[in-house]
mmCIF file of the N, C-alpha and C atoms, coordinates in Angstrom:
data_MODEL
# 
_entry.id   MODEL 
# 
loop_
_atom_site.group_PDB 
_atom_site.id 
_atom_site.type_symbol 
_atom_site.label_atom_id 
_atom_site.label_alt_id 
_atom_site.label_comp_id 
_atom_site.label_asym_id 
_atom_site.label_entity_id 
_atom_site.label_seq_id 
_atom_site.pdbx_PDB_ins_code 
_atom_site.Cartn_x 
_atom_site.Cartn_y 
_atom_site.Cartn_z 
_atom_site.occupancy 
_atom_site.B_iso_or_equiv 
_atom_site.pdbx_formal_charge 
_atom_site.auth_seq_id 
_atom_site.auth_comp_id 
_atom_site.auth_asym_id 
_atom_site.auth_atom_id 
_atom_site.pdbx_PDB_model_num 
ATOM 1   N N  . UNK A 1 1  ? -3.897  -16.344 -5.555 1.00 0.00 ? 1  UNK A N  1 
ATOM 2   C CA . UNK A 1 1  ? -3.612  -15.239 -4.500 1.00 0.00 ? 1  UNK A CA 1 
ATOM 3   C C  . UNK A 1 1  ? -3.170  -14.074 -4.570 1.00 0.00 ? 1  UNK A C  1 
ATOM 4   N N  . UNK A 1 2  ? -3.901  -12.854 -4.176 1.00 0.00 ? 2  UNK A N  1 
ATOM 5   C CA . UNK A 1 2  ? -3.148  -11.809 -4.220 1.00 0.00 ? 2  UNK A CA 1 
ATOM 6   C C  . UNK A 1 2  ? -3.336  -11.155 -2.661 1.00 0.00 ? 2  UNK A C  1 
ATOM 7   N N  . UNK A 1 3  ? -4.029  -11.405 -1.869 1.00 0.00 ? 3  UNK A N  1 
ATOM 8   C CA . UNK A 1 3  ? -3.816  -10.931 -0.430 1.00 0.00 ? 3  UNK A CA 1 
ATOM 9   C C  . UNK A 1 3  ? -4.631  -10.106 -0.180 1.00 0.00 ? 3  UNK A C  1 
ATOM 10  N N  . UNK A 1 4  ? -5.979  -9.328  -1.053 1.00 0.00 ? 4  UNK A N  1 
ATOM 11  C CA . UNK A 1 4  ? -6.459  -8.021  -0.767 1.00 0.00 ? 4  UNK A CA 1 
ATOM 12  C C  . UNK A 1 4  ? -7.814  -8.319  -0.228 1.00 0.00 ? 4  UNK A C  1 
ATOM 13  N N  . UNK A 1 5  ? -8.515  -6.977  0.156  1.00 0.00 ? 5  UNK A N  1 
ATOM 14  C CA . UNK A 1 5  ? -9.747  -6.830  0.705  1.00 0.00 ? 5  UNK A CA 1 
ATOM 15  C C  . UNK A 1 5  ? -10.296 -5.999  0.060  1.00 0.00 ? 5  UNK A C  1 
ATOM 16  N N  . UNK A 1 6  ? -11.483 -5.817  -0.511 1.00 0.00 ? 6  UNK A N  1 
ATOM 17  C CA . UNK A 1 6  ? -12.456 -4.665  -1.017 1.00 0.00 ? 6  UNK A CA 1 
ATOM 18  C C  . UNK A 1 6  ? -13.345 -4.187  0.055  1.00 0.00 ? 6  UNK A C  1 
ATOM 19  N N  . UNK A 1 7  ? -13.065 -3.103  0.349  1.00 0.00 ? 7  UNK A N  1 
ATOM 20  C CA . UNK A 1 7  ? -13.753 -2.416  1.437  1.00 0.00 ? 7  UNK A CA 1 
ATOM 21  C C  . UNK A 1 7  ? -14.748 -1.035  0.454  1.00 0.00 ? 7  UNK A C  1 
ATOM 22  N N  . UNK A 1 8  ? -16.071 -1.238  0.610  1.00 0.00 ? 8  UNK A N  1 
ATOM 23  C CA . UNK A 1 8  ? -16.785 -0.063  0.575  1.00 0.00 ? 8  UNK A CA 1 
ATOM 24  C C  . UNK A 1 8  ? -16.987 1.178   1.341  1.00 0.00 ? 8  UNK A C  1 
ATOM 25  N N  . UNK A 1 9  ? -16.155 1.271   1.723  1.00 0.00 ? 9  UNK A N  1 
ATOM 26  C CA . UNK A 1 9  ? -15.973 2.675   2.540  1.00 0.00 ? 9  UNK A CA 1 
ATOM 27  C C  . UNK A 1 9  ? -14.971 4.170   1.824  1.00 0.00 ? 9  UNK A C  1 
ATOM 28  N N  . UNK A 1 10 ? -15.510 5.331   1.853  1.00 0.00 ? 10 UNK A N  1 
ATOM 29  C CA . UNK A 1 10 ? -14.750 6.298   1.391  1.00 0.00 ? 10 UNK A CA 1 
ATOM 30  C C  . UNK A 1 10 ? -13.318 6.214   2.440  1.00 0.00 ? 10 UNK A C  1 
ATOM 31  N N  . UNK A 1 11 ? -12.435 6.834   1.375  1.00 0.00 ? 11 UNK A N  1 
ATOM 32  C CA . UNK A 1 11 ? -11.142 7.574   2.003  1.00 0.00 ? 11 UNK A CA 1 
ATOM 33  C C  . UNK A 1 11 ? -11.338 8.034   3.355  1.00 0.00 ? 11 UNK A C  1 
ATOM 34  N N  . UNK A 1 12 ? -12.152 9.051   3.092  1.00 0.00 ? 12 UNK A N  1 
ATOM 35  C CA . UNK A 1 12 ? -12.364 9.742   4.394  1.00 0.00 ? 12 UNK A CA 1 
ATOM 36  C C  . UNK A 1 12 ? -12.632 9.241   5.466  1.00 0.00 ? 12 UNK A C  1 
ATOM 37  N N  . UNK A 1 13 ? -13.917 8.118   5.476  1.00 0.00 ? 13 UNK A N  1 
ATOM 38  C CA . UNK A 1 13 ? -14.233 7.313   6.572  1.00 0.00 ? 13 UNK A CA 1 
ATOM 39  C C  . UNK A 1 13 ? -13.078 6.878   7.171  1.00 0.00 ? 13 UNK A C  1 
ATOM 40  N N  . UNK A 1 14 ? -12.430 6.377   6.237  1.00 0.00 ? 14 UNK A N  1 
ATOM 41  C CA . UNK A 1 14 ? -11.162 5.195   6.536  1.00 0.00 ? 14 UNK A CA 1 
ATOM 42  C C  . UNK A 1 14 ? -10.565 6.118   7.493  1.00 0.00 ? 14 UNK A C  1 
ATOM 43  N N  . UNK A 1 15 ? -10.296 7.221   6.968  1.00 0.00 ? 15 UNK A N  1 
ATOM 44  C CA . UNK A 1 15 ? -9.288  8.187   7.812  1.00 0.00 ? 15 UNK A CA 1 
ATOM 45  C C  . UNK A 1 15 ? -9.850  8.369   9.133  1.00 0.00 ? 15 UNK A C  1 
ATOM 46  N N  . UNK A 1 16 ? -11.320 8.942   8.876  1.00 0.00 ? 16 UNK A N  1 
ATOM 47  C CA . UNK A 1 16 ? -11.983 9.242   10.576 1.00 0.00 ? 16 UNK A CA 1 
ATOM 48  C C  . UNK A 1 16 ? -11.703 8.163   11.333 1.00 0.00 ? 16 UNK A C  1 
ATOM 49  N N  . UNK A 1 17 ? -12.154 6.668   11.047 1.00 0.00 ? 17 UNK A N  1 
ATOM 50  C CA . UNK A 1 17 ? -11.701 5.705   11.719 1.00 0.00 ? 17 UNK A CA 1 
ATOM 51  C C  . UNK A 1 17 ? -10.775 5.466   12.482 1.00 0.00 ? 17 UNK A C  1 
ATOM 52  N N  . UNK A 1 18 ? -9.248  5.441   11.573 1.00 0.00 ? 18 UNK A N  1 
ATOM 53  C CA . UNK A 1 18 ? -7.967  5.493   11.747 1.00 0.00 ? 18 UNK A CA 1 
ATOM 54  C C  . UNK A 1 18 ? -7.803  6.262   12.877 1.00 0.00 ? 18 UNK A C  1 
ATOM 55  N N  . UNK A 1 19 ? -8.700  7.683   12.750 1.00 0.00 ? 19 UNK A N  1 
ATOM 56  C CA . UNK A 1 19 ? -7.786  9.165   13.734 1.00 0.00 ? 19 UNK A CA 1 
ATOM 57  C C  . UNK A 1 19 ? -8.179  8.488   15.245 1.00 0.00 ? 19 UNK A C  1 
ATOM 58  N N  . UNK A 1 20 ? -9.875  7.827   14.960 1.00 0.00 ? 20 UNK A N  1 
ATOM 59  C CA . UNK A 1 20 ? -10.440 7.615   16.489 1.00 0.00 ? 20 UNK A CA 1 
ATOM 60  C C  . UNK A 1 20 ? -9.972  6.366   16.928 1.00 0.00 ? 20 UNK A C  1 
ATOM 61  N N  . UNK A 1 21 ? -9.548  5.729   16.328 1.00 0.00 ? 21 UNK A N  1 
ATOM 62  C CA . UNK A 1 21 ? -9.111  3.841   16.968 1.00 0.00 ? 21 UNK A CA 1 
ATOM 63  C C  . UNK A 1 21 ? -7.951  4.263   18.034 1.00 0.00 ? 21 UNK A C  1 
ATOM 64  N N  . UNK A 1 22 ? -8.611  3.178   19.084 1.00 0.00 ? 22 UNK A N  1 
ATOM 65  C CA . UNK A 1 22 ? -7.439  3.194   19.724 1.00 0.00 ? 22 UNK A CA 1 
ATOM 66  C C  . UNK A 1 22 ? -7.160  1.778   20.241 1.00 0.00 ? 22 UNK A C  1 
ATOM 67  N N  . UNK A 1 23 ? -6.066  1.343   20.298 1.00 0.00 ? 23 UNK A N  1 
ATOM 68  C CA . UNK A 1 23 ? -6.027  -0.241  20.640 1.00 0.00 ? 23 UNK A CA 1 
ATOM 69  C C  . UNK A 1 23 ? -6.046  -0.887  22.116 1.00 0.00 ? 23 UNK A C  1 
ATOM 70  N N  . UNK A 1 24 ? -7.627  -1.638  21.861 1.00 0.00 ? 24 UNK A N  1 
ATOM 71  C CA . UNK A 1 24 ? -7.913  -2.191  23.084 1.00 0.00 ? 24 UNK A CA 1 
ATOM 72  C C  . UNK A 1 24 ? -6.941  -2.808  24.087 1.00 0.00 ? 24 UNK A C  1 
ATOM 73  N N  . UNK A 1 25 ? -7.284  -2.771  25.516 1.00 0.00 ? 25 UNK A N  1 
ATOM 74  C CA . UNK A 1 25 ? -6.307  -3.569  26.020 1.00 0.00 ? 25 UNK A CA 1 
ATOM 75  C C  . UNK A 1 25 ? -6.148  -5.254  26.261 1.00 0.00 ? 25 UNK A C  1 
ATOM 76  N N  . UNK A 1 26 ? -5.433  -5.592  26.206 1.00 0.00 ? 26 UNK A N  1 
ATOM 77  C CA . UNK A 1 26 ? -5.337  -7.311  26.247 1.00 0.00 ? 26 UNK A CA 1 
ATOM 78  C C  . UNK A 1 26 ? -6.079  -7.962  27.488 1.00 0.00 ? 26 UNK A C  1 
ATOM 79  N N  . UNK A 1 27 ? -7.220  -8.919  27.211 1.00 0.00 ? 27 UNK A N  1 
ATOM 80  C CA . UNK A 1 27 ? -7.549  -9.773  28.445 1.00 0.00 ? 27 UNK A CA 1 
ATOM 81  C C  . UNK A 1 27 ? -7.209  -10.402 29.013 1.00 0.00 ? 27 UNK A C  1 
ATOM 82  N N  . UNK A 1 28 ? -6.019  -10.891 28.415 1.00 0.00 ? 28 UNK A N  1 
ATOM 83  C CA . UNK A 1 28 ? -4.885  -11.977 29.033 1.00 0.00 ? 28 UNK A CA 1 
ATOM 84  C C  . UNK A 1 28 ? -3.407  -11.223 29.297 1.00 0.00 ? 28 UNK A C  1 
ATOM 85  N N  . UNK A 1 29 ? -3.052  -11.677 30.410 1.00 0.00 ? 29 UNK A N  1 
ATOM 86  C CA . UNK A 1 29 ? -1.633  -11.055 31.226 1.00 0.00 ? 29 UNK A CA 1 
ATOM 87  C C  . UNK A 1 29 ? -0.729  -11.964 30.482 1.00 0.00 ? 29 UNK A C  1 
ATOM 88  N N  . UNK A 1 30 ? -0.920  -13.626 30.629 1.00 0.00 ? 30 UNK A N  1 
ATOM 89  C CA . UNK A 1 30 ? 0.333   -14.184 30.491 1.00 0.00 ? 30 UNK A CA 1 
ATOM 90  C C  . UNK A 1 30 ? -0.392  -15.858 30.195 1.00 0.00 ? 30 UNK A C  1 
ATOM 91  N N  . UNK A 1 31 ? 0.527   -16.493 29.619 1.00 0.00 ? 31 UNK A N  1 
ATOM 92  C CA . UNK A 1 31 ? 0.092   -18.113 28.982 1.00 0.00 ? 31 UNK A CA 1 
ATOM 93  C C  . UNK A 1 31 ? -0.053  -17.866 27.561 1.00 0.00 ? 31 UNK A C  1 
ATOM 94  N N  . UNK A 1 32 ? -0.363  -18.976 26.864 1.00 0.00 ? 32 UNK A N  1 
ATOM 95  C CA . UNK A 1 32 ? -0.530  -19.112 25.868 1.00 0.00 ? 32 UNK A CA 1 
ATOM 96  C C  . UNK A 1 32 ? -1.554  -18.150 24.901 1.00 0.00 ? 32 UNK A C  1 
ATOM 97  N N  . UNK A 1 33 ? -2.344  -17.739 25.533 1.00 0.00 ? 33 UNK A N  1 
ATOM 98  C CA . UNK A 1 33 ? -3.532  -16.510 24.597 1.00 0.00 ? 33 UNK A CA 1 
ATOM 99  C C  . UNK A 1 33 ? -2.997  -15.573 25.064 1.00 0.00 ? 33 UNK A C  1 
ATOM 100 N N  . UNK A 1 34 ? -1.895  -15.196 25.882 1.00 0.00 ? 34 UNK A N  1 
ATOM 101 C CA . UNK A 1 34 ? -1.145  -13.998 25.860 1.00 0.00 ? 34 UNK A CA 1 
ATOM 102 C C  . UNK A 1 34 ? -0.091  -14.012 24.703 1.00 0.00 ? 34 UNK A C  1 
ATOM 103 N N  . UNK A 1 35 ? 0.717   -14.785 24.766 1.00 0.00 ? 35 UNK A N  1 
ATOM 104 C CA . UNK A 1 35 ? 1.569   -15.265 23.419 1.00 0.00 ? 35 UNK A CA 1 
ATOM 105 C C  . UNK A 1 35 ? 0.984   -15.268 22.599 1.00 0.00 ? 35 UNK A C  1 
ATOM 106 N N  . UNK A 1 36 ? -0.006  -15.553 22.091 1.00 0.00 ? 36 UNK A N  1 
ATOM 107 C CA . UNK A 1 36 ? -0.740  -15.722 20.680 1.00 0.00 ? 36 UNK A CA 1 
ATOM 108 C C  . UNK A 1 36 ? -1.138  -14.441 20.561 1.00 0.00 ? 36 UNK A C  1 
ATOM 109 N N  . UNK A 1 37 ? -1.608  -13.690 21.428 1.00 0.00 ? 37 UNK A N  1 
ATOM 110 C CA . UNK A 1 37 ? -2.506  -11.954 21.194 1.00 0.00 ? 37 UNK A CA 1 
ATOM 111 C C  . UNK A 1 37 ? -1.031  -11.219 20.996 1.00 0.00 ? 37 UNK A C  1 
ATOM 112 N N  . UNK A 1 38 ? 0.027   -11.396 21.756 1.00 0.00 ? 38 UNK A N  1 
ATOM 113 C CA . UNK A 1 38 ? 1.213   -10.410 21.445 1.00 0.00 ? 38 UNK A CA 1 
ATOM 114 C C  . UNK A 1 38 ? 1.905   -10.723 20.052 1.00 0.00 ? 38 UNK A C  1 
ATOM 115 N N  . UNK A 1 39 ? 2.022   -12.101 19.440 1.00 0.00 ? 39 UNK A N  1 
ATOM 116 C CA . UNK A 1 39 ? 2.982   -12.166 18.136 1.00 0.00 ? 39 UNK A CA 1 
ATOM 117 C C  . UNK A 1 39 ? 1.914   -12.484 17.018 1.00 0.00 ? 39 UNK A C  1 
ATOM 118 N N  . UNK A 1 40 ? 0.604   -12.867 16.773 1.00 0.00 ? 40 UNK A N  1 
ATOM 119 C CA . UNK A 1 40 ? 0.266   -13.344 16.170 1.00 0.00 ? 40 UNK A CA 1 
ATOM 120 C C  . UNK A 1 40 ? -0.146  -11.995 14.824 1.00 0.00 ? 40 UNK A C  1 
ATOM 121 N N  . UNK A 1 41 ? 0.218   -12.450 13.389 1.00 0.00 ? 41 UNK A N  1 
ATOM 122 C CA . UNK A 1 41 ? 0.455   -11.883 12.793 1.00 0.00 ? 41 UNK A CA 1 
ATOM 123 C C  . UNK A 1 41 ? -0.746  -11.569 12.046 1.00 0.00 ? 41 UNK A C  1 
ATOM 124 N N  . UNK A 1 42 ? -0.814  -10.711 10.499 1.00 0.00 ? 42 UNK A N  1 
ATOM 125 C CA . UNK A 1 42 ? -2.381  -10.749 9.758  1.00 0.00 ? 42 UNK A CA 1 
ATOM 126 C C  . UNK A 1 42 ? -2.601  -11.463 9.105  1.00 0.00 ? 42 UNK A C  1 
ATOM 127 N N  . UNK A 1 43 ? -3.455  -12.067 8.509  1.00 0.00 ? 43 UNK A N  1 
ATOM 128 C CA . UNK A 1 43 ? -4.316  -13.183 8.030  1.00 0.00 ? 43 UNK A CA 1 
ATOM 129 C C  . UNK A 1 43 ? -3.247  -13.679 6.759  1.00 0.00 ? 43 UNK A C  1 
ATOM 130 N N  . UNK A 1 44 ? -2.860  -12.928 6.062  1.00 0.00 ? 44 UNK A N  1 
ATOM 131 C CA . UNK A 1 44 ? -1.745  -13.421 5.247  1.00 0.00 ? 44 UNK A CA 1 
ATOM 132 C C  . UNK A 1 44 ? -0.504  -13.909 5.675  1.00 0.00 ? 44 UNK A C  1 
ATOM 133 N N  . UNK A 1 45 ? -0.360  -13.921 6.608  1.00 0.00 ? 45 UNK A N  1 
ATOM 134 C CA . UNK A 1 45 ? 0.807   -14.712 7.414  1.00 0.00 ? 45 UNK A CA 1 
ATOM 135 C C  . UNK A 1 45 ? 0.623   -15.667 8.691  1.00 0.00 ? 45 UNK A C  1 
ATOM 136 N N  . UNK A 1 46 ? -0.938  -15.748 9.132  1.00 0.00 ? 46 UNK A N  1 
ATOM 137 C CA . UNK A 1 46 ? -1.078  -16.643 9.630  1.00 0.00 ? 46 UNK A CA 1 
ATOM 138 C C  . UNK A 1 46 ? -0.966  -16.569 10.840 1.00 0.00 ? 46 UNK A C  1 
ATOM 139 N N  . UNK A 1 47 ? -0.870  -17.556 11.771 1.00 0.00 ? 47 UNK A N  1 
ATOM 140 C CA . UNK A 1 47 ? -0.607  -17.605 13.357 1.00 0.00 ? 47 UNK A CA 1 
ATOM 141 C C  . UNK A 1 47 ? 0.557   -17.688 13.789 1.00 0.00 ? 47 UNK A C  1 
ATOM 142 N N  . UNK A 1 48 ? 1.752   -17.283 13.429 1.00 0.00 ? 48 UNK A N  1 
ATOM 143 C CA . UNK A 1 48 ? 2.643   -17.473 13.753 1.00 0.00 ? 48 UNK A CA 1 
ATOM 144 C C  . UNK A 1 48 ? 3.690   -17.042 15.139 1.00 0.00 ? 48 UNK A C  1 
ATOM 145 N N  . UNK A 1 49 ? 3.829   -18.158 16.213 1.00 0.00 ? 49 UNK A N  1 
ATOM 146 C CA . UNK A 1 49 ? 4.451   -17.363 17.486 1.00 0.00 ? 49 UNK A CA 1 
ATOM 147 C C  . UNK A 1 49 ? 5.712   -17.791 17.548 1.00 0.00 ? 49 UNK A C  1 
ATOM 148 N N  . UNK A 1 50 ? 6.514   -18.714 16.571 1.00 0.00 ? 50 UNK A N  1 
ATOM 149 C CA . UNK A 1 50 ? 7.805   -19.237 16.902 1.00 0.00 ? 50 UNK A CA 1 
ATOM 150 C C  . UNK A 1 50 ? 9.006   -18.605 15.662 1.00 0.00 ? 50 UNK A C  1 
ATOM 151 N N  . UNK A 1 51 ? 8.366   -17.089 15.148 1.00 0.00 ? 51 UNK A N  1 
ATOM 152 C CA . UNK A 1 51 ? 9.589   -16.881 14.069 1.00 0.00 ? 51 UNK A CA 1 
ATOM 153 C C  . UNK A 1 51 ? 10.433  -16.236 14.770 1.00 0.00 ? 51 UNK A C  1 
ATOM 154 N N  . UNK A 1 52 ? 12.002  -16.687 14.297 1.00 0.00 ? 52 UNK A N  1 
ATOM 155 C CA . UNK A 1 52 ? 12.870  -15.582 14.475 1.00 0.00 ? 52 UNK A CA 1 
ATOM 156 C C  . UNK A 1 52 ? 13.055  -14.364 13.849 1.00 0.00 ? 52 UNK A C  1 
# 
């Protein structure tokens, strides 16, 4: 397993998308879903919510 994704989009398009992206507001402000949304890692690390 090498933890890679192949994206068939040009580097220019990726740069354009990154420049225009804004993080959406969280839909929850407390509770388990809030904790998950704030602490979840990328797909290669999984849902780790109690890491020191």
